[in-house]
C-alpha positions, 0 to 999 in steps of 0.5 A: 263489899269488894270494889272492882276497878275494871273495864270490859276486856278479857282481863277484866272479865276474868275477875267479873266471872270469878266474882259471879261464880263465887257469889261474892258481893261487889261493886264495879267502878268503871275505868274507861281505858280509852278515855285515860281513866287508868292514869287518874291518881285514885286508880294509880293508888290501887293499880300502880301499873295503870292496868285494869283490873284491880280490887279493894277488899275491905275485909282482907285476910287479916280483917283489914283492907287489901288492894290488889292488881294483876288479874292472876293474883286477884283470881288466886286471892279470891279462890283462897278467900272463898275456897272455890276453884282452887284444889286443896290437894297440893299437887292439883293446886300446882297443876292449876297454878301452872296453867294460870301462869300459862295464861298470864305469860302466854295466852294473854300477852300473845293474843293481845299482840295478835289483836293489836297487829291484826285489828288495831295497828294503823299500819298493817305489818305482814311480818307482825301479823304472821308472827302473832297469828302463828303464835295464837295458833300454836297456843290454841294447839297446846290447849286443844291437845290438853283438852283431848285428855282432860275435861278442864284445862287443869284437870278434872275440875273447873278452876281459875285456870279455865276462868283466866283463859276463857275470856281471851278465846271469845275473840277468836275471829280477831286471832285468825282461828278456824275452829275445825282445827281445835275441836276439843278446845271448841267443846270446852269453850262452849261448855264454859260459855254456857255457865250462868256465872260466866254469862253474867260476868261477861256482861259486866260493863259490856254496854259501856265499852265502845269500839276503839276508833278514835286517835285519842283512845289509841294514844291512851292505849298504845302511845306515849300517854302510857308512860307520861307522868299523870 
């Protein structure tokens, strides 16, 4: 059974959704990032970057244990393990991978910064809010144009590219988005949200997560605790 070290965040939900969609048995080990669980030695042994999610599969590609961190790498691994949500055709495969990289390099980092400066930062910095809100709108525009001519993000079939992007767009209100500007993307979002595997995936650990309101949690997530030796 796959062990999933995770929390109820967009990156965590990517892996929860993939596991639910594939029907793989798994056991969740909650890593409360607001309480500093990500700095515990047992987690760092699996995820040296002290970020969730990470997995341990006792039955890796060669039948031996494998540990993986980085949500994109985990999605690629699970797609290869199950033969699902990644095309076998080489051209189509690279189409999926480029949109997965678009999420990993753009959607996740930029929308994460948008959340930070619009919601979590103790000081409201107009320049930062405007800069990242504008970038969020740009990224939404890229995806909306893509979905005007493609059923799913990477082509005609649902893939790990869709799974990777969907959780980040659930927080559209925090990103200053008005859906009237992105009708094709909104239709895609609603369709993905209706999938039973997706609905199960976003519920994983959802009851455990609490609003980020205390200074100690902010220190763990945004302060010097991130790079101190633990």
